[in-house]
C-alpha positions as CSV (number, residue, x, y, z in Angstrom):
1,M,146.0,67.0,-47.6
2,D,146.5,68.5,-51.0
3,R,149.0,71.7,-49.8
4,R,148.6,73.0,-53.2
5,S,144.8,73.6,-52.5
6,R,144.8,74.7,-49.2
7,L,147.7,77.4,-49.0
8,P,146.4,79.3,-46.1
9,V,146.0,76.0,-44.0
10,A,149.5,75.2,-45.1
11,L,151.1,78.4,-44.0
12,L,149.5,78.1,-40.8
13,T,150.8,74.6,-40.3
14,V,154.2,75.7,-41.0
15,L,153.9,78.3,-38.2
16,A,152.5,76.3,-36.1
17,L,155.0,73.3,-36.2
18,A,154.2,71.2,-33.1
19,I,157.2,70.3,-31.2
20,T,158.9,72.9,-29.2
21,A,162.7,72.3,-27.6
22,G,162.5,69.2,-24.9
23,C,159.4,67.9,-26.2
24,T,158.8,64.6,-28.5
25,L,155.4,63.1,-28.4
26,P,155.5,60.0,-30.0
27,S,158.3,57.1,-29.5
28,F,160.1,56.2,-32.8
29,A,161.8,53.1,-34.1
30,P,164.5,52.9,-36.3
31,E,165.2,52.9,-40.1
32,G,168.7,52.1,-41.7
33,A,169.4,53.9,-45.0
34,D,169.8,57.8,-45.1
35,E,167.0,59.7,-47.1
36,P,167.9,61.9,-49.5
37,A,166.3,65.6,-49.8
38,R,163.0,65.8,-51.2
39,P,162.4,66.7,-54.9
40,G,162.2,70.0,-55.7
41,G,165.0,71.2,-52.8
42,A,166.8,74.3,-53.2
43,G,169.9,73.9,-55.6
44,G,172.9,76.2,-56.4
45,V,176.4,76.6,-56.0
46,A,177.9,75.8,-52.6
47,P,180.4,78.5,-51.4
48,S,182.8,77.4,-48.7
49,A,181.7,78.6,-45.2
50,G,182.2,82.5,-45.1
51,A,182.0,83.3,-48.7
52,A,179.3,85.0,-50.6
53,A,176.1,82.3,-51.7
54,V,176.2,82.2,-55.4
55,W,172.4,82.7,-56.3
56,K,170.5,80.4,-59.0
57,P,167.0,81.0,-60.1
58,C,164.1,78.1,-58.7
59,P,160.7,78.7,-59.4
60,D,160.2,75.3,-59.5
61,V,160.3,75.2,-55.7
62,P,157.2,77.0,-55.1
63,T,155.6,75.1,-58.0
64,D,156.5,71.8,-56.0
65,L,155.1,73.4,-52.4
66,V,151.7,75.1,-53.8
67,G,151.6,75.1,-57.5
68,R,152.4,78.3,-58.4
69,A,155.0,81.1,-57.5
70,A,153.5,84.6,-55.6
71,K,152.6,87.3,-58.3
72,G,155.6,89.8,-58.4
73,M,157.9,87.8,-56.7
74,D,161.4,86.1,-57.9
75,Y,163.0,82.7,-56.4
76,D,166.5,82.1,-56.2
77,C,168.2,79.3,-54.2
78,A,171.9,78.7,-53.2
79,T,173.8,76.0,-51.1
80,V,176.3,77.2,-48.3
81,K,178.6,74.6,-47.0
82,V,179.7,74.5,-43.6
83,P,181.8,72.9,-41.2
84,R,180.0,69.6,-39.6
85,D,181.5,70.4,-36.3
86,W,182.2,74.2,-35.5
87,S,184.6,73.3,-32.4
88,A,186.9,71.8,-35.2
89,P,185.8,73.9,-38.0
90,T,189.6,72.8,-40.0
91,G,188.7,68.9,-40.0
92,G,187.3,69.5,-43.9
93,Q,183.7,67.9,-43.0
94,T,180.9,69.8,-44.0
95,Y,176.9,70.0,-44.0
96,D,175.1,71.3,-46.8
97,I,172.8,74.3,-45.7
98,D,170.1,75.0,-48.4
99,L,168.8,78.4,-49.0
100,I,165.9,80.5,-50.8
101,R,165.9,84.2,-51.8
102,V,162.5,85.4,-52.3
103,R,162.9,89.2,-53.9
104,S,160.1,91.3,-54.4
105,E,159.9,92.9,-57.8
106,K,158.8,96.3,-56.4
107,Q,161.7,96.3,-53.5
108,K,163.4,99.8,-53.1
109,N,165.5,101.1,-50.6
110,R,166.7,97.3,-49.7
111,I,168.0,97.6,-45.9
112,G,168.9,93.8,-46.1
113,S,168.2,90.1,-45.6
114,L,165.3,88.6,-43.2
115,L,166.1,85.3,-42.4
116,L,163.6,83.2,-41.3
117,N,163.2,79.8,-38.8
118,P,159.5,78.2,-38.3
119,G,160.3,76.3,-35.5
120,G,160.4,72.4,-34.5
121,P,163.3,72.2,-34.3
122,G,162.9,70.2,-37.7
123,G,160.7,72.9,-39.6
124,S,161.8,73.7,-43.3
125,G,162.5,77.7,-43.3
126,V,162.8,77.3,-47.4
127,D,159.3,76.1,-47.1
128,L,158.4,78.9,-44.7
129,A,159.7,81.7,-47.2
130,V,157.5,80.5,-49.6
131,Y,154.5,80.3,-48.0
132,L,155.1,83.8,-46.4
133,S,156.1,85.2,-50.0
134,F,152.3,85.4,-50.9
135,G,151.2,88.3,-48.9
136,P,148.7,89.5,-46.6
137,S,146.0,87.9,-48.2
138,F,147.8,84.6,-47.2
139,N,148.6,85.6,-43.6
140,G,151.9,86.0,-45.2
141,L,154.7,89.3,-44.9
142,P,153.3,92.6,-45.3
143,T,154.8,94.6,-48.1
144,A,156.2,97.1,-45.6
145,V,158.8,94.0,-45.0
146,T,158.7,92.6,-48.4
147,D,160.0,95.8,-50.3
148,R,162.7,96.5,-48.1
149,F,164.0,93.0,-47.6
150,D,165.2,89.4,-49.4
151,I,163.4,87.2,-47.6
152,V,165.7,84.4,-46.9
153,G,164.5,80.9,-45.8
154,F,166.8,78.2,-45.0
155,D,166.9,74.5,-43.6
156,P,169.0,73.9,-40.8
157,R,171.5,71.3,-40.4
158,G,169.8,68.2,-40.3
159,V,166.6,69.5,-41.9
160,S,164.6,68.9,-45.1
161,R,167.0,69.4,-47.7
162,S,170.3,70.7,-45.5
163,S,172.2,67.1,-45.0
164,P,169.1,65.5,-43.8
165,V,169.0,63.2,-40.5
166,K,166.8,60.1,-41.5
167,C,166.6,57.1,-38.9
168,I,162.9,56.1,-38.4
169,S,161.2,54.2,-41.0
170,N,157.7,54.9,-42.4
171,A,156.0,51.7,-40.8
172,D,157.6,52.7,-37.5
173,Q,156.4,56.3,-37.6
174,D,153.0,54.9,-37.8
175,A,153.1,52.5,-35.4
176,S,154.6,55.2,-32.8
177,F,151.8,57.9,-33.4
178,A,149.4,55.0,-32.9
179,A,150.6,54.2,-29.6
180,D,148.5,54.8,-26.5
181,P,149.7,58.1,-25.3
182,D,149.1,57.3,-21.7
183,P,150.3,53.8,-21.0
184,G,148.8,52.6,-18.0
185,S,150.0,49.6,-16.7
186,Q,154.0,49.0,-15.9
187,A,154.3,46.6,-18.3
188,E,153.4,48.9,-21.3
189,F,155.4,51.7,-20.0
190,D,158.2,49.0,-20.1
191,K,157.5,48.1,-23.8
192,I,157.7,52.0,-24.9
193,A,160.7,52.4,-23.1
194,A,162.5,49.2,-25.1
195,L,161.4,50.5,-28.0
196,N,162.9,54.2,-27.2
197,E,166.1,52.5,-26.2
198,K,166.2,50.5,-29.5
199,I,165.5,54.0,-31.4
200,A,169.2,55.5,-29.6
201,D,170.9,52.7,-30.2
202,S,170.2,52.5,-33.7
203,C,170.8,56.4,-34.2
204,A,173.7,56.2,-32.3
205,Q,175.1,53.4,-34.6
206,K,174.4,55.5,-37.7
207,Y,175.6,58.6,-36.9
208,G,178.0,57.9,-34.2
209,D,180.2,61.1,-32.7
210,R,178.1,63.1,-35.3
211,L,175.1,63.3,-33.3
212,H,176.1,66.4,-31.2
213,T,176.7,68.4,-34.2
214,F,173.1,68.6,-34.7
215,S,172.7,70.7,-31.5
216,T,171.4,74.3,-31.7
217,E,174.5,76.1,-30.9
218,Q,175.9,74.6,-34.0
219,A,172.9,75.7,-36.0
220,A,173.3,79.3,-34.6
221,R,177.1,78.9,-35.5
222,D,175.9,77.9,-39.3
223,L,173.1,81.1,-39.4
224,D,176.3,83.7,-38.5
225,A,177.7,81.7,-41.8
226,L,174.5,82.2,-43.6
227,R,174.6,86.5,-42.2
228,V,178.1,86.4,-44.4
229,A,176.6,84.5,-47.1
230,V,173.6,86.8,-47.9
231,G,176.3,90.0,-47.8
232,D,174.7,91.5,-44.3
233,E,176.9,93.1,-42.1
234,K,174.6,92.3,-38.9
235,L,171.3,89.8,-38.7
236,T,168.0,90.8,-39.2
237,Y,165.6,87.2,-38.2
238,L,162.4,86.3,-37.3
239,G,162.2,83.3,-35.5
240,Y,159.0,81.3,-34.3
241,S,158.6,78.7,-31.6
242,Y,162.0,76.7,-31.5
243,G,163.3,79.5,-33.9
244,T,163.3,81.8,-30.7
245,L,165.8,79.2,-29.4
246,L,167.8,79.6,-32.1
247,G,167.7,83.3,-32.5
248,A,168.7,83.7,-28.7
249,T,171.6,81.1,-29.0
250,Y,172.7,83.6,-31.8
251,A,172.5,86.9,-30.1
252,Q,174.2,85.3,-26.9
253,L,177.1,84.0,-29.3
254,F,177.2,87.0,-31.7
255,P,175.2,89.7,-30.0
256,A,177.3,92.2,-32.1
257,N,176.7,90.7,-34.9
258,V,172.7,91.4,-34.5
259,R,170.6,94.5,-35.9
260,A,167.1,93.3,-35.2
261,L,165.8,90.0,-34.1
262,V,162.3,89.0,-33.3
263,L,161.3,86.1,-31.4
264,D,157.6,84.9,-31.8
265,G,156.2,82.0,-29.7
266,A,159.6,82.0,-26.7
267,V,161.2,79.1,-25.7
268,D,162.8,79.4,-22.1
269,P,166.5,78.7,-22.5
270,T,166.7,78.8,-18.6
271,E,164.5,75.7,-18.2
272,G,165.5,71.9,-17.7
273,F,164.5,69.4,-20.1
274,A,161.4,68.0,-17.7
275,A,160.7,71.6,-16.7
276,G,160.3,72.6,-20.3
277,S,158.0,69.2,-21.0
278,E,156.0,70.2,-17.9
279,Q,155.4,74.0,-19.1
280,Q,154.1,72.6,-22.4
281,A,151.5,69.9,-20.9
282,K,150.3,73.1,-19.3
283,G,149.9,75.2,-22.2
284,F,148.2,72.7,-24.1
285,E,145.9,71.8,-21.0
286,R,144.9,75.6,-20.8
287,A,144.6,75.9,-24.7
288,F,142.1,72.9,-24.3
289,T,140.0,74.6,-21.5
290,N,139.9,77.5,-23.7
291,F,138.5,75.1,-26.6
292,T,136.2,73.6,-24.2
293,K,134.9,77.0,-23.6
294,W,134.7,78.0,-26.9
295,C,132.5,75.1,-27.7
296,A,130.1,75.6,-24.8
297,N,129.6,79.2,-25.2
298,D,129.2,78.6,-29.4
299,P,127.3,75.3,-29.7
300,S,125.8,76.1,-33.1
301,Q,129.4,76.1,-34.2
302,C,130.1,72.7,-32.1
303,P,128.9,69.9,-32.7
304,I,130.1,68.1,-29.4
305,A,128.9,71.0,-27.1
306,P,128.2,71.4,-24.3
307,D,130.7,69.0,-22.7
308,A,133.7,68.8,-25.1
309,R,136.1,67.6,-22.7
310,G,133.7,64.5,-21.8
311,A,133.7,64.1,-25.8
312,V,137.1,64.1,-26.3
313,T,137.9,61.8,-23.1
314,D,135.2,59.4,-23.7
315,A,136.7,59.0,-27.7
316,L,140.1,58.1,-26.4
317,A,138.8,55.6,-23.9
318,K,136.5,54.2,-26.6
319,A,139.6,54.0,-29.0
320,E,141.7,51.6,-26.4
321,K,138.8,49.0,-26.8
322,S,137.2,49.4,-30.2
323,P,139.0,52.0,-32.3
324,V,137.2,53.2,-35.7
325,R,138.8,52.3,-38.9
326,G,139.6,55.1,-41.3
327,N,139.4,54.8,-45.0
328,D,143.3,54.2,-45.3
329,G,142.9,51.1,-43.1
330,R,144.1,52.8,-39.9
331,N,142.9,52.2,-36.9
332,A,141.9,55.5,-34.8
333,T,143.6,54.4,-31.9
334,P,144.2,56.7,-29.0
335,G,147.7,57.8,-30.1
336,W,146.3,59.1,-33.6
337,I,143.3,60.6,-31.5
338,F,145.7,62.5,-29.1
339,V,147.7,63.8,-32.2
340,G,144.9,65.0,-34.2
341,L,144.0,66.5,-30.8
342,I,147.5,68.1,-30.6
343,S,147.3,69.6,-34.2
344,S,144.0,71.4,-34.0
345,L,145.3,73.7,-31.0
346,Y,147.7,75.3,-32.9
347,T,145.3,77.7,-34.2
348,E,142.1,78.9,-33.3
349,P,140.7,78.0,-36.9
350,G,141.5,74.5,-35.7
351,W,139.1,74.1,-32.9
352,A,136.2,73.7,-35.4
353,E,138.1,71.5,-37.2
354,L,138.8,69.5,-34.0
355,A,134.9,69.6,-32.8
356,D,133.9,68.2,-36.4
357,A,136.3,65.4,-36.0
358,I,135.4,64.2,-32.8
359,A,131.6,64.2,-33.8
360,S,132.2,62.1,-37.0
361,L,134.4,59.6,-35.1
362,Q,131.1,59.3,-32.7
363,N,129.0,58.4,-35.9
364,G,132.0,55.9,-37.0
365,D,134.0,58.0,-39.4
366,A,137.8,58.8,-38.8
367,D,138.8,61.0,-41.1
368,G,138.6,63.9,-40.0
369,I,141.1,62.8,-37.0
370,F,143.6,60.8,-39.7
371,E,143.6,64.9,-41.5
372,L,144.1,66.7,-38.7
373,A,146.9,64.2,-37.4
374,D,148.8,64.0,-40.8
375,Q,149.1,67.7,-41.2
376,Y,150.9,67.9,-37.8
377,A,152.9,64.4,-38.8
378,E,153.7,65.3,-42.2
379,R,152.6,62.3,-43.2
380,E,151.7,62.1,-46.8
381,P,148.7,60.2,-48.4
382,D,150.8,57.2,-49.6
383,G,152.2,56.6,-45.8
384,T,155.7,58.2,-46.3
385,Y,157.1,61.0,-44.1
386,S,159.2,64.1,-43.9
387,N,162.1,64.1,-41.6
388,L,160.7,66.8,-39.3
389,F,160.5,64.0,-36.4
390,D,164.0,62.5,-37.3
391,A,165.3,66.3,-37.1
392,N,163.5,67.1,-34.0
393,L,164.7,64.2,-31.8
394,A,168.2,64.6,-33.2
395,V,168.5,68.2,-32.1
396,N,166.5,67.9,-28.9
397,C,168.7,65.1,-27.8
398,A,171.6,67.1,-28.4
399,D,170.6,69.5,-26.7
400,A,169.4,68.3,-23.3
401,G,171.3,68.9,-20.2
402,A,170.3,66.6,-17.7
403,V,167.2,64.2,-18.6
404,P,165.3,62.0,-16.0
405,S,165.8,58.2,-16.2
406,A,163.0,56.0,-17.7
407,A,162.1,55.5,-13.9
408,E,162.1,59.0,-12.9
409,I,159.8,59.7,-16.6
410,R,157.2,57.1,-15.3
411,K,156.7,59.1,-11.6
412,L,156.5,62.1,-13.8
413,Q,153.7,60.5,-16.1
414,V,151.6,59.8,-12.5
415,A,152.1,63.3,-10.9
416,W,151.6,65.3,-14.2
417,K,148.6,63.3,-15.0
418,V,146.7,64.6,-11.8
419,K,147.9,68.3,-12.7
420,Y,147.1,67.6,-16.3
421,P,145.1,65.4,-17.0
422,L,144.6,65.0,-20.7
423,F,148.4,66.2,-21.9
424,G,150.4,65.2,-19.0
425,S,151.1,61.9,-19.4
426,A,152.0,62.1,-23.1
427,L,154.3,65.0,-22.3
428,A,156.2,62.9,-19.9
429,V,156.3,60.0,-21.9
430,G,157.6,62.2,-24.6
431,M,161.1,62.5,-22.8
432,L,162.0,58.8,-23.4
433,P,163.8,59.2,-26.3
434,C,166.4,61.4,-25.0
435,A,166.6,59.3,-21.8
436,F,168.3,56.7,-23.9
437,W,170.3,59.3,-26.0
438,G,173.7,57.6,-26.5
439,G,175.4,60.9,-28.3
440,E,177.8,63.3,-26.8
441,R,175.6,66.2,-25.5
442,D,175.7,70.1,-26.5
443,P,173.6,72.0,-24.1
444,Y,172.7,75.8,-25.5
445,P,173.7,78.6,-23.7
446,A,171.2,80.4,-21.2
447,G,172.4,83.9,-20.4
448,E,172.4,87.8,-21.2
449,A,173.1,88.6,-24.7
450,A,175.5,91.4,-23.6
451,G,176.2,94.0,-26.2
452,A,173.1,93.2,-28.5
453,P,170.6,95.6,-29.4
454,P,167.2,95.5,-28.1
455,I,165.2,92.4,-29.5
456,V,161.6,91.9,-29.5
457,V,160.2,88.8,-27.8
458,V,156.6,88.2,-29.0
459,G,153.8,86.3,-26.8
460,T,150.7,84.9,-27.3
461,T,148.1,84.4,-24.2
462,G,146.5,81.2,-25.4
463,D,149.5,79.7,-26.7
464,P,149.4,75.9,-26.2
465,A,152.9,75.1,-27.2
466,T,155.2,77.6,-25.7
467,P,153.2,79.2,-22.8
468,Y,152.8,82.9,-22.6
469,E,154.5,82.7,-19.4
470,N,157.8,82.0,-21.2
471,T,157.8,85.5,-23.0
472,A,159.1,87.4,-20.1
473,D,161.1,84.9,-19.0
474,L,163.4,85.1,-22.2
475,A,163.4,88.7,-22.6
476,K,164.6,88.8,-19.3
477,M,167.1,86.2,-19.8
478,L,168.3,88.3,-22.5
479,G,168.8,91.2,-20.8
480,V,167.8,93.2,-23.8
481,G,164.3,91.8,-24.3
482,R,161.0,93.9,-25.0
483,V,157.9,92.3,-25.0
484,L,155.0,92.3,-27.4
485,T,151.8,90.5,-26.2
486,W,148.8,88.9,-28.6
487,E,145.8,88.6,-26.6
488,G,145.1,85.7,-28.8
489,E,144.9,81.9,-29.3
490,G,147.2,79.8,-31.1
491,H,150.8,79.1,-31.8
492,T,152.8,82.7,-32.6
493,A,151.5,86.1,-33.4
494,Y,153.0,87.8,-36.1
495,P,151.7,88.6,-38.6
496,S,148.0,87.9,-37.1
497,T,146.3,91.1,-36.4
498,A,147.4,95.1,-37.2
499,C,148.2,95.8,-33.7
500,I,151.2,93.2,-34.1
501,R,151.9,93.7,-38.2
502,D,152.6,97.2,-37.3
503,A,154.7,96.7,-33.9
504,V,156.7,94.0,-35.4
505,D,157.0,95.8,-39.2
506,G,158.3,99.1,-37.2
507,Y,160.9,97.0,-35.4
508,L,162.1,95.7,-38.6
509,V,162.0,98.2,-40.8
510,D,163.0,101.1,-38.5
511,L,164.2,99.7,-35.6
512,E,161.5,101.5,-33.7
513,L,160.8,99.4,-30.5
514,P,157.2,98.7,-29.4
515,K,155.9,100.6,-26.6
516,E,156.7,99.5,-23.4
517,G,154.1,97.1,-22.3
518,L,152.2,97.0,-25.6
519,R,149.6,94.2,-25.3
520,C,147.5,94.0,-28.6
521,P,143.9,92.5,-29.1
522,A,142.8,88.9,-30.3
523,K,141.1,90.8,-33.0
């Protein structure tokens, strides 16, 4: 997919980053050397932690991402050095955190900076800031926000441009995504388990005692250093998906430093590792059921109507024995079909793309499935990957407390398949990498943000990846949360509709809380 020619789709992809805390879908295999930051990354001068960022113009970043800069926007970049381990901040070892600042030429009565995180873990906040800078016409930030704030995106430690983690080869990522998401026999399961044990050993050999430093709590402490670096007395923050966990962790660690936090697509920090994965299986199953209902009710738009579930399950079954070959030579195995399925459920427009892709697959054309899957996996046409899944694995496993053993995961696979026929097995098997993780763990806190001001927690009733039930749970845990509901489909809500936009904008700009119990309609 050419990101330059499909800016709205690229934006939706970033807002819908797939893997949230506690879930890594495919199994991975290792690679040797570090991968450098991608071309076009943020640059600039690197102050020490606690110092002001020194900004340098970087119009090349939006040009590299989408082919142009947004009209009326200026782009500046900086690099901030943070301690590698905040528990021993004077040790001298550091990570680089890359930032981009987008400032509207129409800005007046500036409030401060709005820091962004798109989720993942592993998503690039630098990329997100660029996409959101294109404004309402591209589902970006409203002028009510860009006229009052600098928009600051950052790549968290280990992600993209910020001292990136890399321990998975492109070939092995292909093999992992292609693997059956529901290994039937014990021998098939054991093969995947052995692969994941190899992965964990490789990462431990490469990063050793650094593995715990990629945790969410470490990144939350970086976030406070970034607040200082951009010159804000208090933090204003917009976090999507996993970004809600990062924001919630920040609020617990630095409650007095919070101005306003919007947490959209809530992760529930009180859930254990396995419970969080099961909750996602439930969310995806519900979203897929909503897709099948849409398909049955609108057959003119859905070529696999009236039985969309039957068409998808049939495609998965046929792919086990005779997968369709794509134009690039890859076989559309059950794994690739499943990744395409996951990708399509993040936005309601993705439903029609999924239906078309499955219909094409029935006719011997796998390219639609591969386009969906590659969009999700951040796989380029030349077969290379970003470090999204490397960082995702490192963060999730550093964060995880009690993780089921491989034998326990096998039992959960069987049990969850009964509850969630299409997604239960894959979400169970996705826990395997962390079952073998050799690094020290650094679980994030799960308690009140005592002393923090009110925090807005946004939930979408049809969210597949961060199910709506998490919204109230996160708000309750923080003790200062105010729930805002979007009765829509897809992953995350802001700035999808006028109702959601007005409520969030009023909070960010004027600190006006959404009305208690406010529910915004889908359209």
